[in-house]
The first five atom37 places (N, CA, C, CB, O) and aatype in JSON, in Angstrom:
{
  "aatype": [12, 2, 2, 5, 19, 9, 10, 6, 10, 11, 2, 19, 15, 19, 18, 0, 2, 1, 8, 16, 15, 6, 6, 9, 5, 9, 10, 11, 2, 9, 2, 10, 11, 19, 18, 5, 2, 3, 13, 9, 16, 10, 10, 7, 15, 2, 7, 0, 7, 11, 15, 16, 10, 13, 2, 19, 9, 0, 7, 2, 10, 0, 19, 3, 6, 7, 1, 13, 4, 10, 1, 6, 11, 16, 10, 14, 16, 13, 14, 11, 11, 2, 7, 10, 0, 16, 10, 19, 7, 13, 15, 11, 16, 10, 15, 17, 6, 14, 14, 14, 0],
  "atom_mask": [
    [1, 1, 1, 1, 1],
    [1, 1, 1, 1, 1],
    [1, 1, 1, 1, 1],
    [1, 1, 1, 1, 1],
    [1, 1, 1, 1, 1],
    [1, 1, 1, 1, 1],
    [1, 1, 1, 1, 1],
    [1, 1, 1, 1, 1],
    [1, 1, 1, 1, 1],
    [1, 1, 1, 1, 1],
    [1, 1, 1, 1, 1],
    [1, 1, 1, 1, 1],
    [1, 1, 1, 1, 1],
    [1, 1, 1, 1, 1],
    [1, 1, 1, 1, 1],
    [1, 1, 1, 1, 1],
    [1, 1, 1, 1, 1],
    [1, 1, 1, 1, 1],
    [1, 1, 1, 1, 1],
    [1, 1, 1, 1, 1],
    [1, 1, 1, 1, 1],
    [1, 1, 1, 1, 1],
    [1, 1, 1, 1, 1],
    [1, 1, 1, 1, 1],
    [1, 1, 1, 1, 1],
    [1, 1, 1, 1, 1],
    [1, 1, 1, 1, 1],
    [1, 1, 1, 1, 1],
    [1, 1, 1, 1, 1],
    [1, 1, 1, 1, 1],
    [1, 1, 1, 1, 1],
    [1, 1, 1, 1, 1],
    [1, 1, 1, 1, 1],
    [1, 1, 1, 1, 1],
    [1, 1, 1, 1, 1],
    [1, 1, 1, 1, 1],
    [1, 1, 1, 1, 1],
    [1, 1, 1, 1, 1],
    [1, 1, 1, 1, 1],
    [1, 1, 1, 1, 1],
    [1, 1, 1, 1, 1],
    [1, 1, 1, 1, 1],
    [1, 1, 1, 1, 1],
    [1, 1, 1, 0, 1],
    [1, 1, 1, 1, 1],
    [1, 1, 1, 1, 1],
    [1, 1, 1, 0, 1],
    [1, 1, 1, 1, 1],
    [1, 1, 1, 0, 1],
    [1, 1, 1, 1, 1],
    [1, 1, 1, 1, 1],
    [1, 1, 1, 1, 1],
    [1, 1, 1, 1, 1],
    [1, 1, 1, 1, 1],
    [1, 1, 1, 1, 1],
    [1, 1, 1, 1, 1],
    [1, 1, 1, 1, 1],
    [1, 1, 1, 1, 1],
    [1, 1, 1, 0, 1],
    [1, 1, 1, 1, 1],
    [1, 1, 1, 1, 1],
    [1, 1, 1, 1, 1],
    [1, 1, 1, 1, 1],
    [1, 1, 1, 1, 1],
    [1, 1, 1, 1, 1],
    [1, 1, 1, 0, 1],
    [1, 1, 1, 1, 1],
    [1, 1, 1, 1, 1],
    [1, 1, 1, 1, 1],
    [1, 1, 1, 1, 1],
    [1, 1, 1, 1, 1],
    [1, 1, 1, 1, 1],
    [1, 1, 1, 1, 1],
    [1, 1, 1, 1, 1],
    [1, 1, 1, 1, 1],
    [1, 1, 1, 1, 1],
    [1, 1, 1, 1, 1],
    [1, 1, 1, 1, 1],
    [1, 1, 1, 1, 1],
    [1, 1, 1, 1, 1],
    [1, 1, 1, 1, 1],
    [1, 1, 1, 1, 1],
    [1, 1, 1, 0, 1],
    [1, 1, 1, 1, 1],
    [1, 1, 1, 1, 1],
    [1, 1, 1, 1, 1],
    [1, 1, 1, 1, 1],
    [1, 1, 1, 1, 1],
    [1, 1, 1, 0, 1],
    [1, 1, 1, 1, 1],
    [1, 1, 1, 1, 1],
    [1, 1, 1, 1, 1],
    [1, 1, 1, 1, 1],
    [1, 1, 1, 1, 1],
    [1, 1, 1, 1, 1],
    [1, 1, 1, 1, 1],
    [1, 1, 1, 1, 1],
    [1, 1, 1, 1, 1],
    [1, 1, 1, 1, 1],
    [1, 1, 1, 1, 1],
    [1, 1, 1, 1, 1]
  ],
  "atom_positions": [
    [[2.34, 18.73, 17.25], [2.07, 17.63, 16.48], [0.96, 17.45, 15.59], [2.03, 16.74, 17.22], [-0.11, 17.54, 16.18]],
    [[0.87, 17.23, 14.38], [-0.24, 16.35, 14.01], [-0.22, 14.87, 13.82], [-0.67, 16.79, 12.93], [0.36, 14.15, 13.0]],
    [[-1.09, 14.6, 14.92], [-1.59, 12.89, 14.46], [-2.34, 12.6, 13.89], [-1.97, 12.05, 15.17], [-2.79, 11.47, 14.04]],
    [[-2.92, 13.56, 12.81], [-3.64, 12.2, 12.4], [-3.65, 11.32, 11.12], [-4.84, 12.45, 12.51], [-2.93, 11.72, 10.2]],
    [[-4.23, 10.42, 10.97], [-4.31, 9.85, 9.84], [-4.31, 9.43, 8.66], [-4.46, 9.81, 9.83], [-5.16, 8.6, 8.34]],
    [[-3.38, 9.88, 7.74], [-4.56, 10.22, 6.49], [-4.13, 8.78, 5.36], [-4.19, 12.28, 5.48], [-3.5, 9.22, 4.41]],
    [[-4.23, 7.97, 5.31], [-4.29, 6.34, 4.99], [-4.34, 5.48, 6.22], [-2.98, 5.82, 4.16], [-4.08, 5.89, 7.35]],
    [[-4.6, 4.54, 5.98], [-5.31, 2.7, 6.55], [-5.16, 2.38, 5.69], [-6.83, 2.15, 7.04], [-5.18, 2.95, 4.6]],
    [[-4.9, 1.0, 6.07], [-4.84, 0.05, 5.69], [-5.72, -1.34, 6.3], [-3.69, 0.08, 5.67], [-4.9, -1.86, 7.06]],
    [[-6.55, -1.89, 6.32], [-7.28, -2.65, 7.13], [-7.37, -3.84, 6.57], [-8.44, -2.16, 7.42], [-8.13, -4.02, 5.62]],
    [[-6.42, -5.07, 7.22], [-6.64, -6.73, 6.62], [-6.84, -6.7, 4.98], [-8.26, -7.54, 7.34], [-7.75, -7.3, 4.41]],
    [[-5.84, -5.93, 4.32], [-5.89, -6.03, 2.92], [-4.84, -6.82, 2.42], [-5.87, -4.78, 2.32], [-3.66, -6.56, 2.63]],
    [[-5.38, -8.15, 1.51], [-4.88, -9.52, 0.55], [-4.28, -9.23, 0.01], [-5.52, -10.29, -0.27], [-4.13, -8.02, 0.22]],
    [[-3.58, -9.61, -0.86], [-3.72, -9.59, -2.25], [-3.16, -11.29, -3.05], [-2.73, -8.14, -2.74], [-2.17, -11.7, -2.44]],
    [[-3.43, -11.9, -3.8], [-3.57, -13.03, -4.54], [-3.41, -12.86, -5.6], [-4.5, -13.6, -4.47], [-4.06, -12.06, -6.28]],
    [[-2.17, -13.85, -6.12], [-1.58, -13.94, -7.47], [-2.51, -15.2, -8.12], [0.21, -14.26, -7.39], [-2.36, -16.09, -7.28]],
    [[-3.24, -15.64, -9.01], [-3.73, -17.06, -9.86], [-5.03, -16.85, -8.79], [-2.53, -18.93, -9.8], [-4.94, -17.79, -8.01]],
    [[-5.73, -16.33, -8.57], [-6.76, -16.11, -7.79], [-7.95, -17.48, -8.48], [-7.22, -14.3, -7.94], [-8.42, -17.52, -9.61]],
    [[-8.2, -18.61, -7.16], [-8.75, -19.81, -7.93], [-9.24, -20.46, -8.64], [-9.01, -20.13, -7.86], [-10.29, -20.76, -9.19]],
    [[-7.63, -20.75, -8.47], [-6.76, -21.57, -9.12], [-6.37, -22.69, -8.6], [-5.81, -21.01, -9.38], [-6.86, -22.86, -7.48]],
    [[-5.59, -23.65, -9.0], [-4.79, -24.41, -8.16], [-3.6, -23.73, -7.84], [-4.51, -25.64, -8.7], [-3.24, -23.82, -6.66]],
    [[-2.87, -23.02, -8.65], [-1.43, -22.34, -8.6], [-1.75, -20.82, -7.36], [-0.9, -21.73, -10.64], [-0.77, -20.13, -7.06]],
    [[-3.45, -20.4, -6.63], [-3.22, -19.28, -6.23], [-2.3, -19.29, -5.21], [-4.25, -18.72, -5.96], [-2.12, -20.3, -4.54]],
    [[-1.54, -17.99, -4.97], [-0.67, -17.88, -4.26], [-0.73, -16.51, -3.35], [0.37, -18.07, -5.04], [-0.76, -15.44, -3.96]],
    [[-0.75, -16.52, -2.0], [-1.06, -14.92, -1.49], [0.25, -13.79, -0.97], [-2.09, -15.12, -0.05], [1.01, -13.65, 0.0]],
    [[-0.04, -13.13, -2.26], [1.23, -12.19, -1.53], [1.09, -11.54, -0.53], [1.77, -11.21, -2.22], [1.82, -12.0, 0.35]],
    [[0.59, -10.78, -0.22], [-0.2, -9.93, 1.1], [-1.06, -10.28, 1.62], [-0.71, -8.84, 0.98], [-2.17, -10.27, 1.1]],
    [[-0.78, -10.82, 3.16], [-1.65, -11.22, 3.86], [-1.9, -10.04, 4.98], [-1.26, -12.55, 4.3], [-1.13, -9.42, 5.72]],
    [[-3.46, -10.01, 4.78], [-4.08, -9.14, 6.34], [-2.94, -8.05, 6.76], [-4.28, -10.43, 7.97], [-2.29, -8.12, 7.8]],
    [[-2.81, -7.01, 5.72], [-1.68, -6.22, 5.92], [-2.19, -4.96, 6.79], [-1.02, -5.81, 4.49], [-2.66, -4.19, 5.96]],
    [[-2.31, -4.49, 7.87], [-2.5, -2.66, 8.66], [-1.35, -2.26, 8.26], [-2.63, -2.32, 10.59], [-0.52, -3.03, 7.78]],
    [[-1.19, -1.08, 8.41], [-0.84, 0.05, 7.98], [-1.91, 1.8, 8.13], [-0.58, -0.49, 6.59], [-2.8, 2.33, 7.46]],
    [[-1.2, 2.09, 9.28], [-1.07, 3.54, 9.56], [-0.02, 4.98, 9.6], [-1.37, 3.41, 10.48], [0.92, 5.25, 10.35]],
    [[-0.62, 5.73, 8.48], [0.38, 6.78, 7.83], [-0.28, 7.94, 8.95], [0.19, 7.15, 5.79], [-1.45, 8.06, 9.31]],
    [[0.62, 8.52, 9.24], [0.2, 10.01, 9.85], [0.66, 10.85, 9.04], [0.73, 10.43, 11.23], [1.44, 10.62, 8.12]],
    [[0.07, 12.15, 9.43], [0.65, 13.5, 8.18], [2.21, 13.59, 9.01], [-0.59, 15.62, 8.2], [2.46, 13.59, 10.22]],
    [[3.1, 13.68, 7.83], [4.12, 14.41, 8.46], [5.51, 13.07, 8.6], [3.4, 15.12, 10.12], [6.69, 13.14, 8.97]],
    [[4.66, 11.96, 8.11], [5.08, 10.34, 8.19], [6.7, 10.21, 7.35], [3.63, 9.2, 7.19], [6.98, 10.54, 6.19]],
    [[7.42, 9.71, 8.22], [8.48, 9.17, 6.85], [8.67, 7.87, 6.69], [9.96, 9.61, 6.89], [9.35, 7.49, 7.64]],
    [[8.39, 6.89, 5.88], [8.62, 5.5, 5.92], [9.59, 4.89, 5.26], [7.67, 4.92, 5.59], [9.96, 5.43, 4.22]],
    [[10.18, 3.78, 5.65], [11.31, 2.63, 5.13], [10.67, 1.09, 5.28], [12.87, 2.72, 6.18], [10.24, 0.44, 6.23]],
    [[10.81, 0.9, 4.12], [10.16, -0.65, 4.78], [11.3, -1.04, 4.24], [8.53, -1.56, 4.27], [12.06, -0.35, 3.57]],
    [[11.45, -2.46, 4.61], [12.5, -3.52, 4.54], [11.67, -4.73, 4.45], [13.52, -3.55, 5.81], [10.61, -5.08, 4.95]],
    [[12.38, -5.17, 3.78], [12.5, -6.8, 3.75], [13.08, -7.78, 2.44], [0.0, 0.0, 0.0], [13.68, -7.22, 1.53]],
    [[12.91, -9.0, 2.41], [14.29, -9.93, 1.37], [13.5, -9.46, 0.28], [14.62, -12.06, 1.41], [12.92, -8.37, 0.29]],
    [[13.48, -10.26, -0.63], [13.15, -10.31, -2.15], [11.98, -11.54, -1.79], [14.7, -10.77, -3.4], [12.1, -12.59, -1.17]],
    [[10.54, -10.79, -2.59], [9.48, -11.64, -2.59], [8.91, -11.77, -0.89], [0.0, 0.0, 0.0], [8.3, -12.69, -0.34]],
    [[9.37, -10.48, -0.38], [8.28, -9.68, 0.47], [7.22, -9.29, 0.38], [8.47, -8.86, 0.75], [6.54, -8.98, 1.37]],
    [[6.92, -9.23, -0.53], [6.56, -8.25, -0.64], [6.13, -6.66, -0.66], [0.0, 0.0, 0.0], [5.0, -6.22, -0.9]],
    [[7.02, -6.09, -0.43], [7.12, -4.27, -0.38], [6.34, -3.67, -1.9], [9.23, -3.62, -0.39], [5.4, -2.88, -1.97]],
    [[7.26, -4.48, -3.31], [6.77, -3.43, -4.41], [4.75, -4.34, -4.4], [8.16, -3.63, -6.53], [3.71, -3.7, -4.54]],
    [[4.8, -5.08, -4.3], [2.95, -5.07, -4.48], [2.39, -4.32, -3.46], [2.12, -6.61, -4.33], [1.19, -4.05, -3.54]],
    [[3.3, -3.8, -2.15], [2.39, -3.06, -1.23], [2.25, -1.7, -1.65], [2.86, -3.08, 0.18], [1.39, -0.92, -1.27]],
    [[3.52, -1.41, -2.76], [3.41, 0.38, -2.76], [2.44, 0.11, -4.43], [5.61, 1.66, -2.89], [1.76, 1.07, -4.8]],
    [[2.44, -1.32, -5.44], [1.29, -0.81, -6.22], [0.58, -0.9, -6.17], [1.05, -0.84, -6.96], [-0.08, -0.78, -7.2]],
    [[-0.34, -1.33, -4.46], [-1.85, -0.97, -4.15], [-1.89, 0.13, -3.74], [-2.57, -1.72, -3.23], [-2.97, 0.71, -3.76]],
    [[-1.02, 0.63, -3.36], [-1.07, 2.9, -2.72], [-1.57, 3.23, -3.65], [0.54, 4.22, -2.5], [-2.57, 3.95, -3.67]],
    [[-0.87, 2.69, -4.85], [-0.29, 3.31, -6.23], [-1.37, 3.28, -6.98], [0.92, 2.56, -6.99], [-1.61, 4.36, -7.51]],
    [[-2.31, 2.2, -7.27], [-3.6, 2.04, -7.49], [-3.09, 1.28, -8.56], [0.0, 0.0, 0.0], [-3.76, 1.52, -9.57]],
    [[-2.28, 0.54, -8.75], [-1.88, -0.28, -10.12], [-1.63, -1.64, -9.82], [-0.56, 0.27, -10.87], [-0.86, -2.4, -10.42]],
    [[-2.57, -1.96, -8.52], [-3.04, -3.58, -8.63], [-3.6, -3.74, -7.82], [-2.23, -4.68, -8.66], [-3.33, -3.46, -6.65]],
    [[-4.8, -4.4, -8.39], [-6.08, -4.47, -7.17], [-6.21, -5.5, -6.26], [-7.43, -4.53, -7.72], [-5.75, -6.63, -6.42]],
    [[-6.91, -5.06, -5.2], [-6.53, -5.98, -3.5], [-7.63, -7.08, -3.78], [-6.95, -4.88, -1.54], [-8.57, -6.8, -4.52]],
    [[-7.56, -7.85, -3.42], [-8.91, -9.14, -3.25], [-9.24, -8.38, -1.84], [-8.35, -11.36, -3.06], [-10.05, -7.46, -1.86]],
    [[-8.81, -8.66, -1.0], [-9.45, -8.41, 0.47], [-9.73, -7.44, 0.98], [-8.91, -8.75, 1.34], [-9.77, -6.75, -0.04]],
    [[-10.06, -6.51, 2.04], [-9.79, -5.34, 2.93], [-10.29, -4.37, 2.78], [0.0, 0.0, 0.0], [-11.1, -4.17, 1.88]],
    [[-9.85, -3.35, 3.82], [-10.65, -2.27, 3.69], [-10.04, -1.18, 3.28], [-11.25, -2.01, 4.74], [-9.47, -1.55, 2.25]],
    [[-9.73, 0.33, 3.5], [-8.83, 1.53, 3.02], [-9.61, 2.54, 3.65], [-8.62, 1.78, 1.32], [-10.81, 2.77, 3.51]],
    [[-8.79, 3.1, 4.33], [-9.54, 4.63, 5.09], [-8.69, 5.62, 4.26], [-9.24, 4.95, 7.18], [-7.57, 5.33, 3.85]],
    [[-9.44, 7.11, 3.96], [-8.61, 7.66, 3.61], [-8.99, 9.04, 4.39], [-8.47, 7.52, 2.2], [-9.97, 9.7, 4.04]],
    [[-8.15, 9.43, 5.48], [-8.42, 10.77, 6.47], [-10.0, 10.29, 7.61], [-8.88, 12.53, 5.1], [-11.03, 10.94, 7.83]],
    [[-9.51, 8.76, 8.17], [-10.52, 8.74, 8.74], [-12.27, 7.97, 8.02], [-10.43, 10.16, 9.02], [-13.16, 7.36, 8.6]],
    [[-12.17, 8.21, 7.13], [-13.24, 7.88, 6.29], [-12.93, 5.92, 5.57], [-13.17, 9.36, 4.91], [-11.87, 5.44, 5.16]],
    [[-13.81, 5.49, 5.65], [-13.52, 4.42, 4.99], [-13.7, 4.32, 3.37], [-14.23, 3.54, 5.63], [-14.63, 5.07, 3.05]],
    [[-13.15, 3.66, 2.23], [-13.44, 3.79, 1.36], [-14.78, 3.09, 0.38], [-12.45, 3.72, 1.18], [-14.75, 1.86, 0.35]],
    [[-15.49, 3.49, -0.1], [-16.15, 2.37, -0.42], [-15.42, 0.64, -1.25], [-17.13, 3.13, -1.29], [-15.49, -0.58, -1.05]],
    [[-14.8, 1.54, -2.14], [-13.98, 0.97, -2.96], [-12.42, 1.79, -2.83], [-14.69, 1.0, -4.4], [-11.91, 2.76, -2.28]],
    [[-12.02, 0.38, -3.96], [-10.4, 1.25, -3.76], [-9.87, 1.91, -5.0], [-9.05, 0.16, -3.33], [-9.8, 1.44, -6.13]],
    [[-9.58, 2.93, -4.62], [-9.59, 3.97, -6.15], [-8.66, 3.37, -7.39], [-8.8, 5.72, -5.78], [-7.48, 3.04, -7.55]],
    [[-9.46, 3.41, -7.91], [-7.88, 2.25, -9.28], [-7.18, 3.6, -10.09], [-8.99, 0.67, -11.35], [-6.0, 3.45, -10.43]],
    [[-7.81, 4.87, -10.41], [-6.93, 6.2, -11.4], [-6.28, 6.87, -10.16], [-8.12, 7.6, -12.47], [-6.69, 7.61, -9.27]],
    [[-5.09, 6.31, -10.49], [-3.88, 6.8, -9.9], [-4.23, 6.76, -8.18], [-3.5, 8.45, -10.57], [-4.32, 7.8, -7.52]],
    [[-4.41, 5.4, -7.6], [-4.49, 5.21, -6.7], [-5.21, 5.84, -5.57], [0.0, 0.0, 0.0], [-6.11, 6.65, -5.83]],
    [[-4.85, 5.52, -4.11], [-4.56, 6.51, -2.67], [-3.12, 7.2, -2.81], [-4.51, 5.47, -1.06], [-2.86, 8.07, -1.98]],
    [[-2.33, 6.94, -3.62], [-1.66, 7.42, -3.94], [-1.55, 9.4, -4.02], [-1.7, 6.61, -4.81], [-0.68, 10.05, -3.44]],
    [[-2.51, 9.93, -4.78], [-3.35, 10.36, -5.84], [-3.37, 11.52, -4.54], [-4.86, 9.32, -6.6], [-2.79, 12.6, -4.47]],
    [[-4.41, 10.75, -3.39], [-5.75, 11.1, -2.86], [-4.93, 11.67, -1.84], [-6.99, 9.96, -2.5], [-5.14, 12.77, -1.35]],
    [[-3.95, 10.86, -1.52], [-3.08, 11.44, 0.13], [-2.01, 12.22, 0.09], [-2.4, 10.3, 1.06], [-1.33, 12.59, 1.04]],
    [[-1.87, 12.51, -1.2], [-0.36, 13.2, -1.58], [0.84, 12.88, -2.23], [0.0, 0.0, 0.0], [1.55, 13.76, -2.72]],
    [[1.24, 11.18, -2.31], [2.54, 10.68, -1.99], [3.07, 10.86, -3.5], [2.59, 9.07, -1.28], [2.37, 11.08, -4.49]],
    [[4.33, 10.71, -3.44], [5.44, 11.26, -5.11], [5.55, 9.72, -5.19], [7.53, 12.45, -4.99], [6.16, 8.9, -4.51]],
    [[4.62, 9.61, -6.42], [5.24, 8.62, -7.16], [6.45, 8.01, -7.89], [4.78, 8.64, -7.68], [6.7, 6.88, -8.28]],
    [[7.43, 9.8, -7.92], [8.85, 9.4, -8.22], [9.49, 9.48, -6.64], [9.67, 10.54, -9.45], [9.14, 10.09, -5.62]],
    [[10.69, 8.48, -6.98], [11.28, 8.18, -6.06], [12.99, 8.09, -6.62], [10.55, 6.95, -5.49], [13.51, 7.71, -7.66]],
    [[13.63, 8.79, -5.01], [15.14, 9.09, -5.73], [16.08, 8.21, -5.09], [15.74, 10.69, -5.55], [15.95, 8.5, -3.9]],
    [[16.66, 7.62, -5.15], [17.82, 7.39, -4.68], [19.33, 7.37, -4.82], [17.65, 6.76, -4.52], [19.88, 7.32, -5.92]],
    [[20.01, 7.42, -3.57], [21.61, 7.25, -4.42], [22.46, 6.62, -3.4], [22.48, 8.87, -4.96], [22.52, 6.75, -2.17]],
    [[23.18, 5.8, -4.38], [23.63, 4.67, -3.19], [24.83, 5.4, -2.56], [24.17, 2.98, -3.83], [25.33, 6.38, -3.11]],
    [[25.36, 4.81, -1.14], [25.76, 5.81, -0.78], [27.84, 5.6, -1.05], [24.98, 5.98, 0.83], [28.59, 4.87, -1.7]],
    [[27.97, 6.75, -0.1], [29.9, 6.39, -0.24], [30.32, 5.61, -0.96], [30.69, 5.84, 0.86], [29.47, 5.06, -1.66]],
    [[31.73, 5.2, -1.14], [32.63, 4.08, -1.31], [32.83, 4.42, 0.0], [33.86, 3.96, -2.41], [33.63, 3.78, 0.69]]
  ]
}
C-alpha cells in the first residue's frame, strides 16, 4: 500500500468581502491530506463550504491564508491555472446517479 501524501492543505482560509464590514470567513483553517489512491467523500449541510473547498482545489477560487503541499513539497504560491486538480490528476468531471427508487 502506498502511503504517499499527494496533496496537503494546511490552515487554508477563504473569506468573502475581505477587509470590509461585510467580511465572512467561508473556510476556516482547513487541514486536509490526500493520499495516493484515496477515495474521498465530503458531507455537510448547505453553506458548509463543500463547493468552496472544491473550487479552491480546482484553482477557481483564491485562498486568503494557508499553505499547499504537493507531493510533500510546499508550493510558494497557489497555482492559478487549473489549480491543484490538474497537478495531482483529479477529475474535474464528476458523475452522479440517483439511488434506485
